[in-house]
C-alpha angles and dihedrals in degrees: 000000000000124000105260094213095053116105115221110240125227113277129233118235096259118120121219106189118200109259124235110248115226119239094237091066110099120259094242092051092045091052093049094048093044089054092052094046093048090073109090118255109252106197153318125242135276124196122281120249093256140339120329120242119286120254091258090068095047138067126242124210120226104232094178094106090055104043120114094200129025118220092229090057094059119112113250089245093052119112087233097053094087095055110118123231092240129037128186120205125221087260092059096255113144123213125196111215122206100156148313126298110199134186128190122302114183097220092057092042091056091061094045101266094126121174127173119285090224141024108202141185100037103167121238103157101185148038124287140176103213134025116209116201128194108199150131141189131248107215129003139286133179114271111272095027111138109233108162136033124200107202115199117205111202125206091244091058097260124133135204128186123214113197126213118203135199110249089011102070104359145001135213128253130245136084093300093063107038100095125097092245091057090050092069117108128199092223112078088202092064128074143153109284097178140064097029116229092261092058101039096097089052093052098036094107096057092055091209112139126169120212129203117212130178125211127191115230106239090211107034093163094061122075116244114223101191141337134218132211109221129189112232088197103247120157094257124071115242113226121195119195106163143019128189135168136211114216120246114291136173111283121235114252093235107092089203088074091058100064122125140142098276138150 
């Protein structure tokens, strides 16, 4: 349920169409996701008024219990083998990488590469102002396609859904997305975190790029118990590698700085 006193911010011209849910997804899960997606999309982000807090002031989440593949288990010839164990975004946020958390992408599922549609119960255990996500996509989707939901479970029983979109917050790898033009993202709060510009020619063949995105918590004064990663059933497979939080901080007065994809 939305906060009645909250004023809906102005939206950016990016369309997030409702995805078609595949028949093989269970009825209970389809009903839950359809209910969440039925709430209108409020907004997408604008930049913050300055640099976000350094990693020392934030809290990282250990994703090791939830990863499907560990980085150290990758074959030397794998595209993922060159991923470092720590990545720092252009805003100075550090992410510790233990492995890859994946949720369903329809293109991979069609050829038998089935991963869970949701990864649930990731502990947060406190309030925060900003969520920093290190992620990428395997495969490609049209710009604006919703691919990943981050469902926040608050201590008071409330829920909020943050939506991640292809071409908005991240892009896939491969030859079709290596050029500079295809590196542009609609969200000014998202950027390539790895490889750094100096190493991009060296890693161009692998096509693996990691993106850092920041999301404002719509209810920073309420503790978040857990969060879930939910597939929104795009063609590409969402891959999450790192998650960090900034503690609660005073909000800027300009409501334009408080826009994010939230229901």
